[in-house]
N, C-alpha and C positions, 0 to 999 in steps of 0.2 A: 504494500500500500504506500502511496506517495503522500508526503506532507506538503501542503502548499505554503509558500513563504510569500505573503503579499505585503508590499510596502504600504499601500493605501487602499484598504478594502472599499471605502466609500467611493473613491475615484474609479475603481474597477467596476463596482456595481453601477455607477452612473453611466459608464461607457457601455456596459452590457445592456442596460435598460434603454439606452438611446440607439442601440444597434437596430438594423433592419434584418428581419428573418424572413426567408422566402422558401416556399415549397411549390413545385410545379406538379399539378394534377390535371390529367387530360389536356395537356398543352397550355393550360392557364397558370400563370405565375400568381400565386396567392400570398400576399404579404401578411406577416404576423408582427405585431408590435406589443411590447410590454405595456400593460395598462389598458389595452383595448380588446374588446371581444373579437374572436376570429370567426365571425358569422359565415363568411364565404367558404372558408375551409370546412367548417362544421356541416354546411349544407352539402358540399361535395363528398365528404368522407365522414359520415356519422360514426361516433365512438363514445364510449362512456368517460374517457379520459385521454388527454393529449400531452405530449412532451416533446421537447427538442433536446438532443444531446449530440456532442461531438467527442471525438478522441484526439482531435488535432491540438497541437501546442499545449501540452500539459503544463499546469502552473503558469499559464499565460506566457510561456517562454517559447519563442519561435524555434521550430525544428525543421529539419529537411523534409522535402516532400516524401522521400522514400520512408523515413521514420514515421511520418504522419500516416501514410498509406498503410504501413504495416500495423500500426495501432488501430486504424480504422477497420482493417480486416479482422482483427481480434475482437473488436467491439461488435461487429456484425455477427460473428459466430456466437457471441454471448447473447445478443438480442434474439437470435434464432433459438437459442437454448431456452430462453424464458418465454418464447412464443409471442414476442412483440411484433406487431405488424408495422412496417416502416415504409417511408418514401424518402428519397434523397431530398435534402434541403440545404440551406446555407445561411450563414450570418455574415453581415458586412457592416462596416461603419458607414454612417450617412454620406460621407464624401466618396465612398466607393474605392478607397485606397487599400482597404484590407478586407479580405473575404476568406471565410473558413467553412469548408464543407461539414455537414452533419446529417442527422437523421430526424425526421419528424415521426413520432411514434404514436400508436394508438393501442390502448389496452394494457399498457405496462403498469405493473404495481409500483406504488411509490417507493417501497423498500428496494425493489430491484433497480429502479431508476437511480436512486441515491447511491446505492452500492456500486453500480457501474460507473457513475460519475466520479466517485471517490477513487475507485480502482484505476480509472484512466486519468487521474490527476486533474480533473476539471474543477474550476472554481465555482461554476454555476450551471444550472439547467433551466429550461422553461417548463412549466407544468400548469395545467388548468383543466377544468371541467367544462362541458358545453354550456354556452350561455353566460359564462363568467369571463372577466378580463384575463388575458394572458398574464401569468405571474412569473417573475424572476425568482429563482430559489438559489440564494448564495450559500455555498457549502462551507460556512465558517460562522463563528459567533458574531452576533450583532455588535458593531462598534459602539462605544459609549456615546460618541457624538456624531449624529447623522443630521446633516442640514435638511431642512424642510424644502425639498425640491420635488417637482412632479416626477422626475426620472426614477426616484427610489420609492415612490409612494406604493407601488405594487411589487415590492421586494420583500421576500421572506428570508430570514437569516437562520440557517439550519447548521448547527455545529456539526462539522464533519468528522 
């Protein structure tokens, strides 16, 4: 199991909450945003629970494409083992300068999602139920001082 060493958890959460998440279903690019419902996605792909996870760049440290692809292949094998249905997706910063592949999941149990995120060194995942806003789940204790900004309003702090 990897341990995350984050210099500024609030800054990281703010960046993740501001990121754009996208999944392509039936040729349509469907955006996901922290704090907003994912109505279009939910209409296309009904499920009891949704999540976004990646195996790329553990601990938010850039790695080579080959290392990231190898980690992704291991994640896919584990997603298959827990029976999670998935579609390729990605996260990117609003300027489009950074993009990271991942998986949009349906039907994965919260315990499996968090276990896999921790195992693959991730600082956060997205998770939500139909009709609810997309939530950012930071895999670390809540910092003592969090500014009141919309970007972190829909963030849960889960000690990893």
